[in-house]
Phi, psi and omega in degrees: 000132180269119177276169178300320180297317179293318178299320178298317179297311182298326183276327189251344180265146169275124185243123175245128185237161177211127177276139179257164186301327182274007179095357178290154176244116180262138180215152170248123179251119184247125177281159178303333180279000178100349177294133179235150176232133174270123188230143177226134170260128188308146172244200183297322185242018182223170179243163173300149177203152175203145180270005178291159183296333184279333186298314181300331181286320188244345183077012176207160178195168181291337181290315177296316181296322178293318178294321177297317178295320178299317178297318179298314180297320180295319179292332181281338181289141173299149181307321182302320182290334181276340183284000000 
């Protein structure tokens, strides 16, 4: 389920992603004001991570959830649409 916070991240941040060998998805999320967060969605041998101020306190944040949703949406698209 996409929450308003996740939808805001997907709509307003510039997101650059890179897939890692263990299946993790690494991303840089850049806000319009220039603030950037390095974010990772866990793979087989890694854990979720984000450089935003909220992640260390709770172990979760809207940036990780947005990247996870982006990965889910990409996997749901037919191969033809991604080419």
